[in-house]
VMD Tcl script that builds the backbone (N, CA, C; Angstrom):
set m [mol new atoms 438]
animate dup $m
set s [atomselect $m all]
$s set {name element resname resid chain x y z} {
  {N N MET 1 A 0.824 -1.191 0.000}
  {CA C MET 1 A 0.000 0.000 0.000}
  {C C MET 1 A 0.871 1.259 0.000}
  {N N TYR 2 A 1.931 1.259 0.841}
  {CA C TYR 2 A 2.814 2.413 0.912}
  {C C TYR 2 A 3.492 2.653 -0.426}
  {N N THR 3 A 3.920 1.585 -1.104}
  {CA C THR 3 A 4.563 1.703 -2.406}
  {C C THR 3 A 3.616 2.330 -3.423}
  {N N GLN 4 A 2.337 1.956 -3.387}
  {CA C GLN 4 A 1.356 2.547 -4.297}
  {C C GLN 4 A 1.208 4.036 -4.036}
  {N N ARG 5 A 1.185 4.422 -2.773}
  {CA C ARG 5 A 1.049 5.843 -2.441}
  {C C ARG 5 A 2.262 6.639 -2.904}
  {N N VAL 6 A 3.457 6.070 -2.716}
  {CA C VAL 6 A 4.671 6.749 -3.177}
  {C C VAL 6 A 4.636 6.889 -4.697}
  {N N TYR 7 A 4.195 5.837 -5.398}
  {CA C TYR 7 A 4.079 5.895 -6.851}
  {C C TYR 7 A 3.095 6.990 -7.259}
  {N N LEU 8 A 1.930 7.016 -6.611}
  {CA C LEU 8 A 0.937 8.040 -6.939}
  {C C LEU 8 A 1.460 9.427 -6.635}
  {N N LEU 9 A 2.150 9.575 -5.513}
  {CA C LEU 9 A 2.734 10.870 -5.177}
  {C C LEU 9 A 3.693 11.313 -6.267}
  {N N SER 10 A 4.551 10.419 -6.700}
  {CA C SER 10 A 5.505 10.749 -7.767}
  {C C SER 10 A 4.792 11.110 -9.066}
  {N N LEU 11 A 3.771 10.344 -9.402}
  {CA C LEU 11 A 3.002 10.606 -10.612}
  {C C LEU 11 A 2.355 11.983 -10.568}
  {N N PHE 12 A 1.694 12.294 -9.453}
  {CA C PHE 12 A 0.999 13.575 -9.341}
  {C C PHE 12 A 1.971 14.747 -9.282}
  {N N LEU 13 A 3.110 14.557 -8.626}
  {CA C LEU 13 A 4.107 15.623 -8.626}
  {C C LEU 13 A 4.624 15.867 -10.042}
  {N N GLY 14 A 4.768 14.792 -10.787}
  {CA C GLY 14 A 5.169 14.942 -12.188}
  {C C GLY 14 A 4.147 15.729 -12.978}
  {N N LEU 15 A 2.869 15.451 -12.725}
  {CA C LEU 15 A 1.809 16.215 -13.391}
  {C C LEU 15 A 1.863 17.681 -13.002}
  {N N ALA 16 A 2.090 17.933 -11.731}
  {CA C ALA 16 A 2.160 19.317 -11.259}
  {C C ALA 16 A 3.324 20.041 -11.910}
  {N N LEU 17 A 4.478 19.386 -11.970}
  {CA C LEU 17 A 5.633 20.007 -12.596}
  {C C LEU 17 A 5.429 20.193 -14.091}
  {N N SER 18 A 4.762 19.245 -14.710}
  {CA C SER 18 A 4.456 19.361 -16.131}
  {C C SER 18 A 3.559 20.560 -16.392}
  {N N ALA 19 A 2.529 20.705 -15.573}
  {CA C ALA 19 A 1.614 21.842 -15.737}
  {C C ALA 19 A 2.356 23.151 -15.521}
  {N N THR 20 A 3.263 23.171 -14.548}
  {CA C THR 20 A 4.051 24.373 -14.292}
  {C C THR 20 A 4.964 24.656 -15.477}
  {N N HIS 21 A 5.595 23.618 -15.997}
  {CA C HIS 21 A 6.516 23.779 -17.113}
  {C C HIS 21 A 5.817 24.376 -18.324}
  {N N HIS 22 A 4.591 23.962 -18.556}
  {CA C HIS 22 A 3.855 24.472 -19.700}
  {C C HIS 22 A 3.151 25.780 -19.402}
  {N N ASN 23 A 3.282 26.264 -18.166}
  {CA C ASN 23 A 2.788 27.590 -17.793}
  {C C ASN 23 A 1.287 27.730 -17.986}
  {N N HIS 24 A 0.528 26.680 -17.651}
  {CA C HIS 24 A -0.926 26.737 -17.785}
  {C C HIS 24 A -1.536 27.701 -16.786}
  {N N ASN 25 A -2.489 28.452 -17.256}
  {CA C ASN 25 A -3.305 29.254 -16.361}
  {C C ASN 25 A -4.591 28.503 -16.114}
  {N N LEU 26 A -5.116 28.658 -14.926}
  {CA C LEU 26 A -6.367 28.017 -14.571}
  {C C LEU 26 A -7.500 29.004 -14.757}
  {N N GLY 27 A -8.507 28.612 -15.461}
  {CA C GLY 27 A -9.707 29.421 -15.560}
  {C C GLY 27 A -9.471 30.835 -16.041}
  {N N GLY 28 A -8.321 31.120 -16.600}
  {CA C GLY 28 A -8.054 32.457 -17.104}
  {C C GLY 28 A -7.405 33.362 -16.091}
  {N N GLY 29 A -7.017 32.841 -14.945}
  {CA C GLY 29 A -6.481 33.696 -13.896}
  {C C GLY 29 A -5.043 33.383 -13.538}
  {N N THR 30 A -4.855 32.584 -12.530}
  {CA C THR 30 A -3.585 32.390 -11.875}
  {C C THR 30 A -2.949 31.054 -12.278}
  {N N LEU 31 A -1.625 30.997 -12.265}
  {CA C LEU 31 A -0.920 29.750 -12.545}
  {C C LEU 31 A -1.143 28.755 -11.410}
  {N N ILE 32 A -1.122 27.471 -11.750}
  {CA C ILE 32 A -1.309 26.409 -10.761}
  {C C ILE 32 A -0.361 26.592 -9.586}
  {N N THR 33 A 0.908 26.767 -9.867}
  {CA C THR 33 A 1.884 26.863 -8.781}
  {C C THR 33 A 1.633 28.073 -7.899}
  {N N ASP 34 A 1.153 29.150 -8.477}
  {CA C ASP 34 A 0.848 30.342 -7.674}
  {C C ASP 34 A -0.293 30.074 -6.703}
  {N N ILE 35 A -1.316 29.379 -7.165}
  {CA C ILE 35 A -2.446 29.053 -6.290}
  {C C ILE 35 A -2.003 28.125 -5.169}
  {N N VAL 36 A -1.276 27.076 -5.520}
  {CA C VAL 36 A -0.807 26.123 -4.511}
  {C C VAL 36 A 0.080 26.845 -3.494}
  {N N ASP 37 A 0.986 27.676 -3.962}
  {CA C ASP 37 A 1.869 28.401 -3.043}
  {C C ASP 37 A 1.086 29.345 -2.129}
  {N N ARG 38 A 0.137 30.070 -2.679}
  {CA C ARG 38 A -0.663 30.981 -1.842}
  {C C ARG 38 A -1.493 30.224 -0.825}
  {N N LEU 39 A -2.138 29.141 -1.261}
  {CA C LEU 39 A -2.912 28.317 -0.329}
  {C C LEU 39 A -2.015 27.793 0.785}
  {N N TRP 40 A -0.841 27.309 0.422}
  {CA C TRP 40 A 0.079 26.750 1.398}
  {C C TRP 40 A 0.502 27.821 2.417}
  {N N ILE 41 A 0.907 28.969 1.933}
  {CA C ILE 41 A 1.345 30.053 2.823}
  {C C ILE 41 A 0.215 30.470 3.760}
  {N N ASN 42 A -0.992 30.579 3.222}
  {CA C ASN 42 A -2.142 30.966 4.053}
  {C C ASN 42 A -2.465 29.910 5.106}
  {N N ALA 43 A -2.312 28.646 4.749}
  {CA C ALA 43 A -2.735 27.570 5.649}
  {C C ALA 43 A -1.671 27.203 6.684}
  {N N ASP 44 A -0.412 27.281 6.333}
  {CA C ASP 44 A 0.659 26.871 7.254}
  {C C ASP 44 A 0.921 27.984 8.269}
  {N N ILE 45 A 0.033 28.101 9.219}
  {CA C ILE 45 A 0.033 29.206 10.181}
  {C C ILE 45 A 1.336 29.274 10.977}
  {N N ASN 46 A 1.800 28.133 11.464}
  {CA C ASN 46 A 2.994 28.141 12.307}
  {C C ASN 46 A 4.291 28.001 11.515}
  {N N ASP 47 A 4.201 27.992 10.206}
  {CA C ASP 47 A 5.359 27.988 9.311}
  {C C ASP 47 A 6.328 26.833 9.602}
  {N N ASP 48 A 5.750 25.647 9.875}
  {CA C ASP 48 A 6.587 24.480 10.156}
  {C C ASP 48 A 6.715 23.546 8.954}
  {N N SER 49 A 6.246 23.989 7.806}
  {CA C SER 49 A 6.321 23.228 6.547}
  {C C SER 49 A 5.449 21.986 6.532}
  {N N GLU 50 A 4.470 21.907 7.429}
  {CA C GLU 50 A 3.473 20.847 7.420}
  {C C GLU 50 A 2.143 21.456 7.850}
  {N N LEU 51 A 1.064 20.884 7.330}
  {CA C LEU 51 A -0.262 21.333 7.738}
  {C C LEU 51 A -0.871 20.313 8.684}
  {N N SER 52 A -1.320 20.817 9.812}
  {CA C SER 52 A -2.110 19.987 10.711}
  {C C SER 52 A -3.562 20.101 10.264}
  {N N GLU 53 A -4.396 19.218 10.753}
  {CA C GLU 53 A -5.810 19.312 10.388}
  {C C GLU 53 A -6.434 20.625 10.860}
  {N N PRO 54 A -6.125 21.115 12.089}
  {CA C PRO 54 A -6.675 22.426 12.489}
  {C C PRO 54 A -6.260 23.566 11.558}
  {N N GLU 55 A -5.013 23.541 11.071}
  {CA C GLU 55 A -4.586 24.574 10.125}
  {C C GLU 55 A -5.375 24.468 8.823}
  {N N PHE 56 A -5.558 23.246 8.346}
  {CA C PHE 56 A -6.299 23.000 7.108}
  {C C PHE 56 A -7.744 23.478 7.247}
  {N N LEU 57 A -8.371 23.128 8.365}
  {CA C LEU 57 A -9.754 23.563 8.601}
  {C C LEU 57 A -9.838 25.074 8.698}
  {N N ARG 58 A -8.875 25.690 9.356}
  {CA C ARG 58 A -8.874 27.145 9.493}
  {C C ARG 58 A -8.839 27.818 8.125}
  {N N GLU 59 A -7.993 27.298 7.248}
  {CA C GLU 59 A -7.889 27.910 5.921}
  {C C GLU 59 A -9.217 27.850 5.185}
  {N N PHE 60 A -9.853 26.700 5.199}
  {CA C PHE 60 A -11.047 26.551 4.370}
  {C C PHE 60 A -12.356 26.858 5.083}
  {N N ILE 61 A -12.400 26.783 6.379}
  {CA C ILE 61 A -13.639 27.159 7.079}
  {C C ILE 61 A -13.563 28.614 7.510}
  {N N ASP 62 A -12.589 28.949 8.343}
  {CA C ASP 62 A -12.518 30.302 8.897}
  {C C ASP 62 A -12.320 31.375 7.839}
  {N N ASN 63 A -11.472 31.100 6.860}
  {CA C ASN 63 A -11.175 32.126 5.858}
  {C C ASN 63 A -12.211 32.219 4.739}
  {N N PHE 64 A -13.038 31.202 4.572}
  {CA C PHE 64 A -14.032 31.213 3.499}
  {C C PHE 64 A -15.456 31.411 4.015}
  {N N ASP 65 A -15.696 31.115 5.283}
  {CA C ASP 65 A -17.029 31.224 5.880}
  {C C ASP 65 A -17.349 32.686 6.163}
  {N N ARG 66 A -18.262 33.251 5.419}
  {CA C ARG 66 A -18.578 34.665 5.555}
  {C C ARG 66 A -19.782 34.922 6.458}
  {N N ASP 67 A -20.628 33.904 6.688}
  {CA C ASP 67 A -21.827 34.132 7.498}
  {C C ASP 67 A -21.717 33.593 8.922}
  {N N GLY 68 A -20.553 33.033 9.279}
  {CA C GLY 68 A -20.315 32.590 10.646}
  {C C GLY 68 A -20.981 31.282 11.037}
  {N N GLN 69 A -21.460 30.483 10.077}
  {CA C GLN 69 A -22.137 29.222 10.390}
  {C C GLN 69 A -21.168 28.042 10.510}
  {N N HIS 70 A -19.879 28.289 10.359}
  {CA C HIS 70 A -18.820 27.278 10.439}
  {C C HIS 70 A -18.938 26.219 9.330}
  {N N THR 71 A -19.550 26.616 8.235}
  {CA C THR 71 A -19.589 25.845 6.999}
  {C C THR 71 A -19.343 26.840 5.870}
  {N N VAL 72 A -19.054 26.320 4.693}
  {CA C VAL 72 A -18.804 27.197 3.545}
  {C C VAL 72 A -19.758 26.808 2.431}
  {N N SER 73 A -20.643 27.738 2.094}
  {CA C SER 73 A -21.561 27.497 0.983}
  {C C SER 73 A -20.804 27.652 -0.335}
  {N N GLU 74 A -21.409 27.172 -1.388}
  {CA C GLU 74 A -20.798 27.320 -2.706}
  {C C GLU 74 A -20.597 28.798 -3.032}
  {N N THR 75 A -21.577 29.622 -2.695}
  {CA C THR 75 A -21.478 31.060 -2.954}
  {C C THR 75 A -20.309 31.683 -2.194}
  {N N GLU 76 A -20.159 31.317 -0.912}
  {CA C GLU 76 A -19.042 31.840 -0.117}
  {C C GLU 76 A -17.707 31.400 -0.707}
  {N N PHE 77 A -17.620 30.130 -1.091}
  {CA C PHE 77 A -16.383 29.594 -1.648}
  {C C PHE 77 A -16.032 30.328 -2.938}
  {N N ILE 78 A -16.990 30.443 -3.827}
  {CA C ILE 78 A -16.750 31.106 -5.114}
  {C C ILE 78 A -16.295 32.543 -4.899}
  {N N HIS 79 A -16.962 33.241 -3.988}
  {CA C HIS 79 A -16.595 34.634 -3.715}
  {C C HIS 79 A -15.143 34.733 -3.232}
  {N N GLN 80 A -14.798 33.944 -2.213}
  {CA C GLN 80 A -13.463 34.057 -1.624}
  {C C GLN 80 A -12.380 33.547 -2.565}
  {N N TRP 81 A -12.606 32.405 -3.216}
  {CA C TRP 81 A -11.604 31.851 -4.130}
  {C C TRP 81 A -11.382 32.807 -5.300}
  {N N SER 82 A -12.458 33.319 -5.859}
  {CA C SER 82 A -12.337 34.254 -6.987}
  {C C SER 82 A -11.587 35.509 -6.570}
  {N N HIS 83 A -11.871 35.991 -5.366}
  {CA C HIS 83 A -11.199 37.186 -4.853}
  {C C HIS 83 A -9.711 36.918 -4.625}
  {N N SER 84 A -9.403 35.788 -4.013}
  {CA C SER 84 A -8.015 35.482 -3.653}
  {C C SER 84 A -7.164 35.055 -4.835}
  {N N TYR 85 A -7.766 34.319 -5.787}
  {CA C TYR 85 A -6.973 33.702 -6.854}
  {C C TYR 85 A -7.365 34.169 -8.253}
  {N N HIS 86 A -8.289 35.115 -8.326}
  {CA C HIS 86 A -8.667 35.760 -9.592}
  {C C HIS 86 A -9.101 34.768 -10.663}
  {N N GLU 87 A -9.905 33.806 -10.251}
  {CA C GLU 87 A -10.414 32.802 -11.167}
  {C C GLU 87 A -11.859 33.094 -11.545}
  {N N HIS 88 A -12.257 32.628 -12.721}
  {CA C HIS 88 A -13.628 32.788 -13.178}
  {C C HIS 88 A -14.575 31.954 -12.332}
  {N N LYS 89 A -15.797 32.404 -12.239}
  {CA C LYS 89 A -16.809 31.730 -11.422}
  {C C LYS 89 A -17.003 30.272 -11.832}
  {N N ASP 90 A -17.099 30.001 -13.120}
  {CA C ASP 90 A -17.336 28.631 -13.587}
  {C C ASP 90 A -16.216 27.691 -13.161}
  {N N PHE 91 A -14.988 28.153 -13.289}
  {CA C PHE 91 A -13.845 27.343 -12.893}
  {C C PHE 91 A -13.849 27.115 -11.378}
  {N N THR 92 A -14.082 28.178 -10.628}
  {CA C THR 92 A -14.094 28.095 -9.171}
  {C C THR 92 A -15.202 27.158 -8.695}
  {N N GLN 93 A -16.323 27.173 -9.379}
  {CA C GLN 93 A -17.431 26.275 -9.041}
  {C C GLN 93 A -16.996 24.810 -9.185}
  {N N LEU 94 A -16.208 24.493 -10.195}
  {CA C LEU 94 A -15.702 23.136 -10.376}
  {C C LEU 94 A -14.736 22.739 -9.253}
  {N N VAL 95 A -13.891 23.670 -8.807}
  {CA C VAL 95 A -13.002 23.395 -7.675}
  {C C VAL 95 A -13.844 23.068 -6.443}
  {N N PHE 96 A -14.862 23.886 -6.194}
  {CA C PHE 96 A -15.746 23.646 -5.044}
  {C C PHE 96 A -16.368 22.248 -5.112}
  {N N GLN 97 A -16.834 21.866 -6.272}
  {CA C GLN 97 A -17.478 20.561 -6.418}
  {C C GLN 97 A -16.506 19.421 -6.100}
  {N N HIS 98 A -15.230 19.596 -6.378}
  {CA C HIS 98 A -14.242 18.577 -6.032}
  {C C HIS 98 A -13.993 18.519 -4.534}
  {N N PHE 99 A -14.105 19.651 -3.859}
  {CA C PHE 99 A -13.888 19.695 -2.408}
  {C C PHE 99 A -15.122 19.248 -1.634}
  {N N ASP 100 A -16.294 19.457 -2.205}
  {CA C ASP 100 A -17.563 19.091 -1.543}
  {C C ASP 100 A -17.801 17.595 -1.737}
  {N N LEU 101 A -17.152 16.805 -0.906}
  {CA C LEU 101 A -17.108 15.354 -1.122}
  {C C LEU 101 A -18.459 14.671 -1.002}
  {N N ASP 102 A -19.367 15.215 -0.198}
  {CA C ASP 102 A -20.682 14.572 -0.079}
  {C C ASP 102 A -21.713 15.180 -1.028}
  {N N GLY 103 A -21.320 16.205 -1.785}
  {CA C GLY 103 A -22.184 16.775 -2.816}
  {C C GLY 103 A -23.410 17.509 -2.311}
  {N N ASP 104 A -23.370 17.999 -1.053}
  {CA C ASP 104 A -24.543 18.667 -0.504}
  {C C ASP 104 A -24.544 20.185 -0.717}
  {N N GLY 105 A -23.558 20.707 -1.443}
  {CA C GLY 105 A -23.516 22.138 -1.730}
  {C C GLY 105 A -22.898 22.972 -0.626}
  {N N THR 106 A -22.329 22.318 0.381}
  {CA C THR 106 A -21.711 23.017 1.510}
  {C C THR 106 A -20.438 22.280 1.911}
  {N N LEU 107 A -19.368 23.051 2.144}
  {CA C LEU 107 A -18.156 22.456 2.701}
  {C C LEU 107 A -18.297 22.461 4.216}
  {N N THR 108 A -18.188 21.286 4.793}
  {CA C THR 108 A -18.297 21.136 6.242}
  {C C THR 108 A -16.971 20.595 6.776}
  {N N GLU 109 A -16.855 20.561 8.096}
  {CA C GLU 109 A -15.668 19.959 8.689}
  {C C GLU 109 A -15.535 18.505 8.257}
  {N N SER 110 A -16.648 17.823 8.079}
  {CA C SER 110 A -16.620 16.424 7.637}
  {C C SER 110 A -16.003 16.304 6.238}
  {N N ASP 111 A -16.425 17.163 5.307}
  {CA C ASP 111 A -15.834 17.159 3.961}
  {C C ASP 111 A -14.328 17.404 4.040}
  {N N LEU 112 A -13.960 18.406 4.817}
  {CA C LEU 112 A -12.560 18.797 4.883}
  {C C LEU 112 A -11.724 17.773 5.644}
  {N N HIS 113 A -12.305 17.115 6.625}
  {CA C HIS 113 A -11.611 16.031 7.322}
  {C C HIS 113 A -11.292 14.910 6.327}
  {N N ARG 114 A -12.262 14.536 5.522}
  {CA C ARG 114 A -12.046 13.494 4.510}
  {C C ARG 114 A -11.014 13.939 3.477}
  {N N LEU 115 A -11.099 15.199 3.035}
  {CA C LEU 115 A -10.136 15.724 2.070}
  {C C LEU 115 A -8.731 15.723 2.676}
  {N N PHE 116 A -8.623 16.149 3.939}
  {CA C PHE 116 A -7.339 16.138 4.637}
  {C C PHE 116 A -6.763 14.724 4.646}
  {N N ASN 117 A -7.575 13.733 4.994}
  {CA C ASN 117 A -7.106 12.350 5.044}
  {C C ASN 117 A -6.692 11.836 3.667}
  {N N HIS 118 A -7.371 12.275 2.606}
  {CA C HIS 118 A -6.966 11.903 1.242}
  {C C HIS 118 A -5.603 12.506 0.905}
  {N N MET 119 A -5.361 13.727 1.370}
  {CA C MET 119 A -4.093 14.393 1.088}
  {C C MET 119 A -2.932 13.805 1.888}
  {N N ASP 120 A -3.227 13.278 3.071}
  {CA C ASP 120 A -2.194 12.755 3.960}
  {C C ASP 120 A -1.768 11.364 3.486}
  {N N LEU 121 A -0.964 11.328 2.437}
  {CA C LEU 121 A -0.616 10.081 1.767}
  {C C LEU 121 A 0.146 9.102 2.648}
  {N N ASN 122 A 0.950 9.604 3.580}
  {CA C ASN 122 A 1.711 8.692 4.435}
  {C C ASN 122 A 1.051 8.486 5.797}
  {N N ALA 123 A -0.149 9.009 5.982}
  {CA C ALA 123 A -0.963 8.807 7.187}
  {C C ALA 123 A -0.238 9.186 8.476}
  {N N ASP 124 A 0.522 10.292 8.438}
  {CA C ASP 124 A 1.222 10.746 9.638}
  {C C ASP 124 A 0.493 11.889 10.349}
  {N N THR 125 A -0.734 12.162 9.951}
  {CA C THR 125 A -1.619 13.213 10.500}
  {C C THR 125 A -1.128 14.628 10.210}
  {N N GLN 126 A -0.218 14.755 9.281}
  {CA C GLN 126 A 0.265 16.056 8.813}
  {C C GLN 126 A 0.297 16.004 7.290}
  {N N ILE 127 A 0.075 17.132 6.648}
  {CA C ILE 127 A 0.201 17.206 5.193}
  {C C ILE 127 A 1.477 17.971 4.879}
  {N N SER 128 A 2.356 17.319 4.144}
  {CA C SER 128 A 3.571 17.997 3.693}
  {C C SER 128 A 3.232 18.835 2.460}
  {N N LYS 129 A 4.150 19.705 2.103}
  {CA C LYS 129 A 3.933 20.515 0.897}
  {C C LYS 129 A 3.833 19.610 -0.325}
  {N N ALA 130 A 4.619 18.537 -0.363}
  {CA C ALA 130 A 4.559 17.603 -1.501}
  {C C ALA 130 A 3.191 16.928 -1.569}
  {N N GLU 131 A 2.661 16.505 -0.435}
  {CA C GLU 131 A 1.333 15.878 -0.415}
  {C C GLU 131 A 0.265 16.878 -0.848}
  {N N PHE 132 A 0.372 18.102 -0.362}
  {CA C PHE 132 A -0.582 19.153 -0.707}
  {C C PHE 132 A -0.534 19.448 -2.201}
  {N N THR 133 A 0.665 19.592 -2.719}
  {CA C THR 133 A 0.842 19.875 -4.151}
  {C C THR 133 A 0.302 18.731 -4.999}
  {N N THR 134 A 0.523 17.511 -4.546}
  {CA C THR 134 A 0.036 16.335 -5.267}
  {C C THR 134 A -1.480 16.368 -5.400}
  {N N MET 135 A -2.169 16.602 -4.298}
  {CA C MET 135 A -3.632 16.606 -4.327}
  {C C MET 135 A -4.167 17.768 -5.155}
  {N N MET 136 A -3.575 18.934 -4.992}
  {CA C MET 136 A -4.048 20.081 -5.752}
  {C C MET 136 A -3.790 19.879 -7.247}
  {N N ALA 137 A -2.660 19.276 -7.605}
  {CA C ALA 137 A -2.381 18.983 -9.017}
  {C C ALA 137 A -3.413 17.999 -9.556}
  {N N TYR 138 A -3.800 17.034 -8.728}
  {CA C TYR 138 A -4.832 16.079 -9.126}
  {C C TYR 138 A -6.159 16.798 -9.375}
  {N N VAL 139 A -6.556 17.646 -8.443}
  {CA C VAL 139 A -7.820 18.391 -8.590}
  {C C VAL 139 A -7.762 19.265 -9.841}
  {N N PHE 140 A -6.704 20.043 -9.976}
  {CA C PHE 140 A -6.602 20.945 -11.119}
  {C C PHE 140 A -6.477 20.179 -12.431}
  {N N GLY 141 A -5.829 19.031 -12.389}
  {CA C GLY 141 A -5.691 18.205 -13.586}
  {C C GLY 141 A -7.000 17.654 -14.100}
  {N N ARG 142 A -7.994 17.575 -13.231}
  {CA C ARG 142 A -9.306 17.057 -13.615}
  {C C ARG 142 A -10.237 18.164 -14.117}
  {N N LEU 143 A -9.805 19.422 -14.023}
  {CA C LEU 143 A -10.645 20.533 -14.432}
  {C C LEU 143 A -10.309 20.967 -15.845}
  {N N PRO 144 A -11.301 21.434 -16.572}
  {CA C PRO 144 A -11.041 21.874 -17.958}
  {C C PRO 144 A -10.282 23.196 -17.976}
  {N N TYR 145 A -9.342 23.302 -18.887}
  {CA C TYR 145 A -8.632 24.555 -19.114}
  {C C TYR 145 A -9.360 25.325 -20.190}
  {N N GLU 146 A -9.244 26.650 -20.119}
  {CA C GLU 146 A -9.851 27.482 -21.175}
  {C C GLU 146 A -9.000 27.436 -22.413}
}
mol reanalyze $m
mol bondsrecalc $m
mol representation Tube
mol addrep $m
């Protein structure tokens, strides 16, 4: 199982580097690497080069939740992501749909807990920058480019 995860990590990192090499823009706005870097900087609060689950939740719940309900609606997500990363609404909506794992139109702690666990490839309860980049490259790789 560990060997498969390492293989997948290598594959996805290769995809991320390939996308960077070709200088793809997402949705007409920001480069993949710029988005990943900004997300990482915003989320890694203690600057220890790893994300804990509380840091991950803070980035996506606290920073995106505009009505204080401790969940993120599609509208809130689109507004904040578009503002932060200058992406078109249609593209941002597709990113949201990938993060909304239960498909209920709201990002909850449950969705983000599951997403965190998917990103934590070595199951050490921390997300490294490589693991984060791998998952984001996977998500972005599944979205249509303009």
